[in-house]
N, C-alpha and C positions, 0 to 999 in steps of 0.2 A: 166438289163432287171427287168422285174417280176417275181418271179416262179407263173409257171399255175400246176396248178389243175386240173385233169377230173372227169366230173362227170355226171353222167349214174344213170336213173332208169328202172325202172319196169314198166308195166300198169295199176298199185294199183288206185283206188281216187286221193287219199290222195299223189300219187310221186309228180307230178308238183310241188304240194302244200310244199311238204318237201324242193325239188330242187331249191325253188325261196329261199326261207331261206337260206340256206349252200351256192348258192348263191351270195347274199349275206352278210353273215359274210363272208367271204371270200374277196371277193371285197373287204371288210371294214378295212378286213383287209393289204391288203395292195397288196395280190393275185392275178392272171388273173383266169379268168375257160373259160374251152374249154368243153362249156354243152352238148356232144352225145346225150342229150334225150337216148328214149330204148333203150337199147341195155343189152346181159348180161353179168352175170361179167368179162369173161373170152379177152370179148372186151373191158372193162373201163385197168383191166390192157396188153390189147394188149398194145392198143392206150395210159399209162400212161411211157411203154418202148418209144416208135416206136414216140414220139409225141418228149420226151428230161423233160416235165414234174414230175414236185417234189413229186405227188403222186396223189391221188385216190379214188372217193367218191361212191360205188354205193346203190343208193338210190335202200334195196329190204326186202321181208323178207323171200326171198329161196322156202322154204318150208314149212313154218307154215304160220295158218290161213294169213287173209287178213289185218287183223287190228291191226297186229303184225308187220307191216308195220320200215324196223327199215334201222342202213344202214353200210358198209361196208365197214372199211377206206384202203388205198391200201399204203404203199411204194413205193421212188421214182421205182423198181426193180418192179414194178408190181406185188408185195408178198405180202398177203396180214395183214397187220400186225403181231406183235411177239402178242400171247396172255398178257403176262405182258406185254407191250404197251400198249396196246388196256384197260388192263383194269383200268393203269394210267391218263386216258382217260376220262374215264367213272366216275375216282371219282375227277375228276377234275370238271368234267361238274354236276357234283355230289353237288360242293364245291357252282357253279357260283348260280343254280335250288334254293338253301333252301335259 
């Protein structure tokens, strides 16, 4: 069985585009996506725990301005990744983007 990730988003105009890009990337890496559409971040955390997903992503800028939309990554327990892991992911993505 392939691993699965939950992907949720907020209502910003950029969110569907980011959701499509994340879904394509996750699927191309060999995992399944449970795209749950517009949902608050705690809903994504809940679904990770209750579906057996290996993790998830919330597309949201939280309380930041709309143009700062980004992603919050959750581990398999439904908890946000530790800061050190999040920083490692950001560094890795910076290497790819360069």
